[in-house]
N, C-alpha and C positions, 0 to 999 in steps of 0.2 A: 617404452615409457616406464616399464617396471624396473629397467636397469638404472633409472635415475632416482629411484626411491631406496632409502636405506633399509626399510622394512617392508615386507610383503605380508599382508594379513589375509588369510583365506578362511572363509566360513563354509563348512561343508556339513550337509545333513548326515547324521550318524547312520541312517539306514542305507546310505550309499557306500559308507565306509566300513560296514560290518566285517567284510573279509580281511581287512588289514588294520583293524582297530588295535590289535595287540602291538603293532609297530609304532603307535603314536601315543604321546602323552599330551592330552588336551584339556580344555576347560569347557564347561557348559556355558550357555548364554548368560547366566547370572554371575560368571566369574569363578565359580567353585570348581575345585579340581574334580575331574570326572573319574568315576570308578570304571576300570576297563571292563568289568563284568556287567555293567549296567545293561538292562534289557529294554530301556525306553528308546524306541526307534525315532521318537520325535526330538531327541536331544540333538545338539549340534556340536561339532568339534571345531575349535578355533586354533589354527596353526599360525604361529608367527615365525617368520624366517628372516634371519639377519643377512641382508644382501650387501651391506656396506662395503665389504671387501671387493665386490665387483666394480665399485666406482673408481677404484684406483688402478684397475687392471689396464695394461696396455696390450693392444693386439699385436700379433706377430708382424703385421704390416707396418705399424707405427715404428717399430724398432728398425725395420729395413728401409723405410722410406727416407729417413733423415740422414742421407749420405750425400757426399759430393758427387757431381757428375750426372745427376738425374736430369732427364729431359721433361719431367712431368711438372705441371703446374700444381699448386696446392689443391687438395681435394675440397670440393664444396661441402656444405653441411650434410646434404643427402648422401653424397659419396662416403663421408665418414660413417654414417649410420649403416650403409650397405657393407662397407669394409669390416666394420665391427661384427655385423650379423654373419657375414660369410666366414670370417675368421673363427667365429664361435661355433656355428652350426653347419658349415660346409657350403658348397656351391648351390646357387639358386637355379631353378628352371628359368628359361627365357620368359615364360608367362608370368612367373612371380616377380622377376626383375622389372618387367614392363609395368606390371600392376603397381609396384611400389614407386617406380620412377614417375609414372603419370598420376597416380591417385593418392600419394602420401598426403595425410590430412593437413599438413602445414608446409611441407617442402616439395610436394609433387608439382608436376607441370601445370595441372589445371588450377592449382591454388596460387601459383607465383607468376604466371605468364599472362600477357595479353594474347589469348590463344587465336582468336578468329578475326578476320578482317584485314584491311590494308596495313594496319599497325602490327598485326600478329604474324605468325609463322606460315599461315596458309589462309586461303580464301575459299569459302564454300559457295555453292551455287546461289543460295538466297542473297548473299552479299553482293553478287554481281549486278543483279537488277531485280525489280519487283515481279517480273513476269513469271519467273520460276515458281514462286510461292502461289501466285494467282492460279496457275495451271494445276498445281497440286490441290488447291481448294476446289476447282471445278471438277477434278477427278473424284474428290470425296463426295461432292454433291451428286454427281451422276451415279456413283456406286451406291450411295444411300438411296437414291430414287429407284435404282434397279432392284434394291432389296426391299421394296415396298414401303420405304420411309418409316422404319420402326422407331419407336421412342422408348426410353430416352436415347438420344444420339450421343454416344461417348466418343469424342474426338481425342485421340491419343498421339502424342509425339514422343519418341524415344530419343534422348540426347538432343534437347532443343537448342543447344549452342547459346547464342546471344538473343534468341527469341525472334529473329527476323523472319524466319519461315512461317511461324505461327501467326505473326503480325500480318503478313500478306494473305494468309489463308483466311483469317477472321475478317479482314477488310473485304475480301471477296464474298464471304458469307453474308456480310452486312447488306449486300445488294439484294438479298432475298428477304423480303419483309417478314418479320416475326420469327425468323429462323433462330435467333439468339435465345429464344425461350425453349427451344427443343435441344440445344447443344450444350453439352457439358465438356469443358476442355480439361484434359489431364496431361501433365508434363512429367515425364520420368527423368529426374535429374538428382544426382547425389552430391552435388557441390553447392554449398550455401552461397558461395560467391557468384556462381553462374545463375543460380535461382534469382538472386537479387537483380542481376542484369536483365533476366527475362521479364521479371515483374516491371521493371522500368520501361522496357520496350513495349510491353502490352498495356501499360497504364493500369496495373492491378493494384487495388487498395483493399484494406480490410476496415470496414466501418469508416471509410473516408481517410484512413491513415496510410501513409506510405510504409511499405514493409522494409525492415532493416535486415542486415545479414544475420543478426542474431535471431530474428523472427523466422528466418528461412532455415534455421538449423533443426527445426522440428521435423519429425519423420513425414508428416502430412501437413501441408499448409493450404488453406483455402482463401480465396479472395474473389473480387469481381472487377472486370474492366470498366472503363468509362462508358463503353458502348453496350454494357449489359450482359457480357458473356461471363459465366461462372468458370473460374479457373482453379484447379487443384494440383498441387505438386506431390509426387511420390518418390521415395528413395529407390524403389524397384517396381517391377511389373506385378509382383505378387499381391500388392495392395490395390490394384485397379478394381473398379466396381464390377459386381457380378449380376447387376439387375438389368442389363441390356447389351446390345451389340457394341463391339469395339471397332472403330474405324481408325486404323493405326498408320502412321507414316514414320519412317526411320531413314533420314538422310545423313549419310556419312556417320553412322552409328556403329555398325558391325566392324568396320575396319579398326576401330579403337579398342575392341575387345582383344586381349592378349592371346597369342597363339604359342603352341609348343613347336619346336623344331627337332627333327630326328635325322641322323646321317647314317648311311649304310656303311658298315665296316666289316672287317674280317670276322668280328664277333656277332654280326647281325646288325640290327638297327639300334643305334645308341642315341640317347637324348643329348642335345646341345645344352650346356649349362653355362652359367656365369660365375667366374671365380676371381680371386684376387690376382693382380698382375704384379709380380715382384721384379720383373725385368726393368732395369733403370732406363734402357734405351727406348722403351715404349712410351708414347705420349699419354697413354691411358692408365688409370688405376685398376681397371678391370680387364678381363680377357674371357674369351670363349673357350670352353674345354668340352671334351666328350666324356660322358659318364662311362666309367670302366665296367659297370655292371648294369643290369636292367633296373630302371627306376619305376616307381608306381605309374608314372605317365606312359612310359614305353610299354609296360605290360597292359595297361588299360586301353590305350588308344591305338597301339600297333599290334599288340598281342603276340602270342606264340604260334599262331596259325600261319605257316609259311605261304599257303595259298592266298590267304587274306593279304599278306604283305606284298606278294607279287601283284595281286589285283590293284592295290593302291598305286604301285609303280606304273602299271600299265594304263591307269586312268590319267596319268600325267600326259599332257601333250608332248609330242616329239621334241618341240623346242625347249621343253623344261627338263629333258633327260640329259644326263651326263653321258656323252657318246664316245668321245675320244680325247686324245691329249691336247689337240689344238683348242678345243672348247675350254678345257681346264686352265690352260696357261693364259688364254685371253681373258677369262673371267677373273683370274687372280690378279692380274696386273693392269687391266684396263681401267682407267679412271673415268671412262665415259659411262660405265654401268653403275648407276647409283644404288642398285638393289643388291649388289654383291658385297659381302663383308670382306674387306681387303686383308683382315688379319687371320683369315681362316686357311688352315692347311687341310685340304680335302683327304690327304692320305695318312696323316699321323693318327695313331690309334687312341691317344689320350689327349694331347694338347693340340688346339687349333691355333697355329701361329704362322707368321710369314716364314718362308723357307726358300732355299735355292736347291734345285735338284735337277738331275739330268733328264732329258726327254725319255730315255729308255726306261729309267726306273719308274717314272710317272706312268708311262704306258703300261708297264707290267702290273702296277698296282691297281689300275683302273679297268683291267680286264674283267668282264662279267664273271661272277662266281658260277661255277658249273651247276650248282644246285638251284640257283634262283634266276640267273640271267640279269641281275641288278648290279650295275657297276659299283665298285667301292668308291665312296665319296658322294654318291647320290643323296640329296637331301629332300625332305618333304615337310610341309607345314600342316599341322592339325589344330583346329580351333574348337575344342570341346565346349568351352563356355559359350561360344556363339550358338552352338547347337542347343545348349540348355535354354538360352533365351528364346530361341526360335521354337523350341518344344513347348515351353510355357505359354508363349503367345498363341501358338497354334491350338493348344488345348483349350484356351479361353475362347478363341474365335469359333472353334469347332462346336463348343457347347452353347455359347451366348449369341453367336452370329457376328457378322461384320466383315471386315476385309483388312488386308495389310498391303502397303506399298513400300517396298524397300529399295532404296537407291544408294549405290555405293560403288567404289572402284574395285575391280576384280574381274574374275572370269567365271564361266560356267563349267569349271573343272578344277581339280585339286591344284594347289600351288606348291612350287618347289622351295624357293627361298625369296620372299618378297619383303621381309621385315626391313623397314627403312626409317631413318631419322630425318627430321627437318628442323632447321634452326635459322631464323631470319630469312625464310623462303629459299634457303639453300640446303642441299643434301648434307647430312651430318652423320657421323658414325653413331650407332645406337648406344655405344658405351661412353660417348663423350658427354661429360657433365650431366649426369642424370638429374632430371627435374628441370632442365633448361632446354631439352630437345623433345620435340613431338615425335612419338614413336607409333607407327601403325603398320598394318600388313594388309595385302590385298585379300578380298573376300572370295571364298570358294562358294559360289552360288549353288553349285550342284549339291553340296552338303546340306545347305539350307533347304533346298527343294526336297531332298530325300527325307529330311527330318519332318517336314510338314506331311508328306505322304505316309510316313510311318505312324505318326501319332494322331493324325486327324484325316483319315481317308475320305471323310465326307466333304472336305474342302477341295476347291479346284486350284491347282497350281499351274499357272500359265507359263509359256516359254519365256526365258530370260531374253530381254531385248536391250539394245544399246540406248543410252539416254537420248542421243540425237534423234533416233527413230521415234521414241516415245514423245518427246517434246514437239516434234514436227507434227505428229498425228494429233496432239492436243491443241495445235493452233498457235505455236509460238511466233511464226512468221507473221501471221495476220494480226496478232496482238501487238507485235513490234511496230508494224506499219501504222496501226491506229494511234499508238503513243507518239510516233515520230511526227505526226501531223500537229501535235500540240507542243512540240519541243523546238528549241532553236537549233542552229546548225551544230554547235558544239555538243549539245545533249543528244542529238540524233546520232552523231558519230560514236559517242560513248555507248549508246544503247545498241547500235548495230554491232560494235566490237564485242560487247558482252554477250549478245545472243550468239555470235559466231563462236565464241569461246565455249558456250554451253553445248552447241550442236555439232561442231565440226569434228571430223575424225582425228585431226591433228591435235586437238585439245581434249575436252571432256566428253565429247559426243560418243566416242567409241570406248574410251577407257572406263567410263562409268556405265553401269548396267542397272536395269530395272527389273525387279521381281514383283509380280502381282499375285496375291492370294485372295480368293473370294469364296463366298458361299456357293454351294453346288447349283443353285438355280440361276446363276448369272452365266450366260453363254459366252460373252466376250466383253471384257471390261474396256473402258475408254483407254486409249493409248495404244491398243493393238490395231486399231483402225483409225482412219482419218475422220475427225468430227465434221 
């Protein structure tokens, strides 16, 4: 945004600038020239910087792109911003790239795309049928009752999507007379566009007025549904109330939080970064590269402790480890594996590109290093921001009471490389048209569990279970049969197919996992046993 402005005007308190005031020629608030020897710490320095020359600058990429013979399509608006940024400041971490591609305030995926539903790029469980949300509502009611029904009852959803899940939950709550007076609904959502969709789905109004997207741009927005439930939106979980227990649900929330990727090289663990692609034969304007030196992320999340690094590798399941040449070649060239980035060269020390190489040379480079036993080319994903969210949530529940129900796709162990893109319900390259592709990564539930146990030992963390197991124990089959009695043949078939998709191992039943966190006085939450 600042690059578009000819002048940048900074107002800085003098007391903060005392060490370098001799380098500046400034003016006080009243416009008078300030004496460098002034001793008034309440003065302010105003610095005006002429940035107009930057507006006419061309990036190195622009000069090299406009040539004949390129196979690239013209970059979209967000690609142009990314190309300018990378050309100026250097490669981005994958986490930063995904954050910009998904969350850019005007060009990001969440702002420009019909994200969820049959018209979007993916369908979440609440969109398939009403039963999923109803069972989550029942879980909340049971867990609240097991906690001795404390009030106020703060019901929290992280990443509410189009509001369908919360709509089904509140409809379930409405079956319990008077409960709407006890419940305060809190939706954590930082997109004004999605907030408006949620308000429409829930029928939320303020003093009888429908909320506009501009209204939803405030940090905290409050309203009330037609059925009497108070609803409040928050930009993040830090502004959630502190006066009572929090009963939280997060469905397909953590997979959208960006991850860092690291690859094992001759130099040790190197971070995977996003750089400009100058090669004309590549269809993409960006490419993946390896950091030649340690980055802040590699030092913070992988560290210099070789024993810690080896432990991270050993926690990977055998199926995620790079074992021999056949695995490497199959993953590189197989189009049936949507989670493998086809442009990555597992052995190149700096650039990760497509390459042709003999079987012998690949085998030689993927031999385990004598000092670590970790093959060259092995990758691992780390989601520090996911742990930060889990830490904050756990701290709140640990102090205030409540529970958390986390449902997402992933495994109960670290992930190697699961970052993937979806466009039009089809797999797409993560570097293809940023802002137009949904990018997510599988969740490492073991890391979330460890975080809870570390920061809030008074909470109970129950074993991670498959979504199919959880929903069957909650009574999804019985609820389906009850609804089928009221439906025609076509609706019955649709309902049975959607339930099968939710619980079968071939679909969402095994891929999606459920993590339950409760207060210490709850022996076994619903979902771990059959109701």
